[in-house]
ZAMARGU-4260 file (C-alpha; in steps of 0.2 Angstrom, whole numbers, plus 5000, padded with zeros to 4 digits):
<rodrens>
0) 5091/5021/5110 | 5102/5018/5125 | 5121/5021/5121 | 5127/5005/5130 | 5118/4993/5118
5) 5120/4989/5099 | 5108/4996/5088 | 5094/4982/5082 | 5089/4980/5064 | 5075/4970/5060
10) 5073/4963/5043 | 5053/4959/5039 | 5051/4946/5025 | 5033/4942/5018 | 5033/4924/5012
15) 5022/4916/4999 | 5027/4899/4992 | 5046/4904/4991 | 5059/4891/4988 | 5074/4903/4992
20) 5071/4904/5011 | 5088/4896/5016 | 5098/4906/5004 | 5089/4922/5009 | 5092/4919/5028
25) 5110/4914/5025 | 5112/4930/5014 | 5105/4941/5029 | 5116/4933/5042 | 5130/4936/5031
30) 5128/4954/5030 | 5126/4956/5049 | 5141/4945/5053 | 5153/4959/5052 | 5142/4973/5056
35) 5141/4982/5073 | 5123/4980/5073 | 5113/4966/5080 | 5098/4959/5070 | 5082/4949/5069
40) 5074/4941/5054 | 5055/4940/5054 | 5047/4929/5041 | 5028/4930/5039 | 5020/4916/5030
45) 5005/4923/5021 | 4995/4908/5019 | 5006/4898/5007 | 4997/4884/5000 | 5014/4873/5000
50) 5015/4866/5018 | 5033/4864/5016 | 5036/4882/5018 | 5031/4882/5036 | 5041/4866/5039
55) 5056/4877/5032 | 5052/4891/5044 | 5051/4881/5059 | 5069/4874/5054 | 5076/4891/5052
60) 5069/4896/5069 | 5082/4887/5078 | 5093/4901/5074 | 5091/4913/5088 | 5090/4928/5076
65) 5075/4921/5066 | 5056/4922/5071 | 5042/4915/5060 | 5024/4919/5060 | 5010/4910/5050
70) 4994/4919/5045 | 4978/4909/5044 | 4976/4913/5025 | 4983/4923/5011 | 4979/4941/5016
75) 4991/4950/5004 | 5009/4956/5005 | 5003/4972/5013 | 4995/4963/5028 | 5010/4951/5030
80) 5021/4966/5030 | 5011/4975/5043 | 5011/4960/5053 | 5031/4960/5052 | 5031/4977/5057
85) 5020/4974/5072 | 5031/4959/5078 | 5048/4969/5075 | 5058/4975/5089 | 5071/4984/5080
90) 5077/5003/5080 | 5076/5001/5062 | 5066/4989/5051 | 5070/4983/5033 | 5057/4976/5022
95) 5061/4965/5007 | 5053/4951/4996 | 5056/4932/4998 | 5062/4929/4981 | 5081/4936/4981
100) 5076/4949/4969 | 5081/4960/4983 | 5099/4957/4987 | 5103/4956/5005 | 5120/4963/5001
105) 5112/4980/4997 | 5105/4981/5015 | 5120/4992/5021 | 5116/5004/5006 | 5099/5007/5015
110) 5107/5008/5032 | 5120/5021/5027 | 5105/5033/5026 | 5098/5027/5043 | 5097/5047/5048
115) 5082/5048/5037 | 5064/5043/5041 | 5062/5031/5026 | 5074/5025/5014 | 5067/5016/4998
120) 5078/5005/4986 | 5078/5012/4968 | 5080/5000/4954 | 5089/5006/4938 | 5081/4990/4929
125) 5068/4980/4935 | 5068/4961/4931 | 5049/4959/4930 | 5038/4954/4915 | 5031/4966/4903
130) 5013/4965/4911 | 5020/4969/4928 | 5031/4984/4922 | 5016/4992/4914 | 5005/4990/4929
135) 5018/4997/4940 | 5019/5012/4928 | 5001/5015/4928 | 5000/5014/4947 | 5015/5026/4948
140) 5004/5039/4940 | 4990/5037/4953 | 5004/5036/4967 | 5008/5054/4962 | 4991/5061/4962
145) 4983/5051/4976 | 4997/5049/4989 | 5009/5064/4983 | 5023/5052/4979 | 5038/5064/4972
150) 5040/5061/4953 | 5058/5057/4955 | 5055/5043/4969 | 5051/5025/4964 | 5041/5014/4976
155) 5048/4998/4982 | 5045/4984/4994 | 5063/4984/4999 | 5064/4999/5012 | 5071/5005/5027
160) 5059/5013/5040 | 5064/5020/5057 | 5055/5016/5073 | 5046/5033/5073 | 5038/5029/5056
165) 5034/5011/5060 | 5025/5015/5076 | 5016/5029/5066 | 5011/5016/5053 | 5005/5004/5066
170) 4994/5017/5074 | 4983/5020/5060 | 4969/5006/5059 | 4963/5001/5042 | 4958/4983/5036
175) 4966/4987/5019 | 4982/4995/5021 | 4993/5003/5007 | 5009/5005/5017 | 5017/5018/5004
180) 5001/5029/5008 | 5003/5027/5027 | 5022/5030/5025 | 5018/5047/5016 | 5004/5052/5027
185) 5017/5051/5042 | 5033/5059/5035 | 5040/5067/5020 | 5057/5064/5025 | 5060/5050/5012
190) 5076/5046/5000 | 5079/5034/4987 | 5094/5023/4986 | 5100/5014/4969 | 5102/4995/4971
195) 5102/4981/4960 | 5087/4970/4956 | 5090/4952/4952 | 5079/4939/4941 | 5067/4929/4953
200) 5075/4914/4960 | 5061/4902/4958 | 5044/4899/4963 | 5028/4909/4958 | 5026/4926/4961
205) 5012/4932/4972 | 5007/4946/4961 | 4993/4940/4950 | 4980/4951/4940 | 4969/4949/4956
210) 4982/4955/4968 | 4987/4970/4958 | 4969/4975/4957 | 4967/4973/4976 | 4983/4984/4978
215) 4976/4997/4967 | 4959/4997/4975 | 4967/4999/4991 | 4976/5013/4985 | 4961/5022/4977
220) 4947/5018/4989 | 4954/5014/5007 | 4968/5027/5006 | 4960/5041/4997 | 4944/5050/4994
225) 4948/5053/4977 | 4933/5043/4969 | 4919/5051/4980 | 4927/5068/4978 | 4925/5066/4958
230) 4907/5059/4960 | 4904/5075/4971 | 4912/5088/4959 | 4903/5079/4944 | 4886/5080/4953
235) 4888/5097/4957 | 4894/5102/4940 | 4880/5092/4931 | 4867/5101/4943 | 4873/5118/4939
240) 4871/5113/4920 | 4854/5106/4924 | 4849/5123/4933 | 4856/5133/4920 | 4846/5123/4905
245) 4831/5123/4916 | 4832/5142/4916 | 4835/5142/4898 | 4819/5131/4894 | 4808/5141/4904
250) 4814/5158/4897 | 4811/5151/4879 | 4794/5146/4884 | 4790/5163/4892 | 4798/5174/4879
255) 4796/5165/4863 | 4782/5153/4867 | 4791/5139/4857 | 4787/5124/4868 | 4773/5112/4868
260) 4760/5116/4882 | 4766/5106/4898 | 4782/5100/4891 | 4791/5115/4898 | 4787/5112/4915
265) 4789/5094/4916 | 4806/5095/4908 | 4811/5109/4919 | 4806/5099/4934 | 4815/5083/4929
270) 4831/5093/4926 | 4829/5102/4944 | 4825/5085/4952 | 4840/5076/4943 | 4851/5090/4948
275) 4846/5089/4966 | 4848/5071/4967 | 4866/5072/4960 | 4871/5085/4973 | 4863/5074/4987
280) 4873/5060/4981 | 4889/5070/4981 | 4885/5077/4999 | 4881/5059/5005 | 4898/5053/4998
285) 4907/5066/5008 | 4898/5060/5023 | 4902/5041/5018 | 4920/5046/5018 | 4920/5052/5035
290) 4910/5037/5042 | 4922/5024/5034 | 4938/5033/5040 | 4930/5032/5059 | 4922/5015/5059
295) 4935/5004/5051 | 4940/4991/5065 | 4942/4975/5057 | 4959/4966/5060 | 4970/4967/5045
300) 4976/4949/5048 | 4976/4934/5058 | 4990/4925/5066 | 4988/4904/5066 | 5006/4900/5073
305) 5021/4909/5079 | 5039/4901/5082 | 5051/4913/5092
</rodrens>
């Protein structure tokens, strides 16, 4: 960054049927009014059913600091955030929700640690429903296993990324991104900062059971080979057990002559063939992992309109 210009901070906000856009834009602007940093706000309308959302964004972009993008349909928060990251110009990028549960006044707390690659907001208490909290806890366990999230760190969509991390995320092409997985793949320089968490200001949450399952499947399938590796390990374990049992059956037949004539060879053949099939499935699974990783080229989202 050149020493003769102000640092630019991009604030990326995925939008879905939010009634709080005016208050959010005003809150973010207030944070930077007394700041030495310059800023831009990037709203990404993730296919909101309410047409007034885009009308509101078109009005807000009269402010020179605000830019807005509308996706062709609802691609999900991860894709909408990725769109905002790609359009961002800042040296630092803050991502946050559109419902005022993330307080713009906490942005300086994240910026205070801008020397780190990634800063993630930590909530002492989340103002979510019971189902959402339970789902987050379950997913948190898988986050630790699959993407090696530190146990002490709480994942949140309210975070700060430096430009190096943003560029790294954008360099990874996948039609089903899970941003925390991409971030932890790029860097381990991640720190948490405690902030508040307010009740939802209004509107409806985009987090339904279906969307949570989609995020979970993106974590498990598209950002990890854990299921295929489990299948491969299970197949090889069963194959080993099959080979052992087949050997035992043949031994009893030859040594003790306790089996019905013809049954031993048939049973042994079935065990051996079944074991070989399971091993083959495991091996094909490993190849499938590499094919998927090298061949995904579908765009993550499509932009219908942009106002800058």
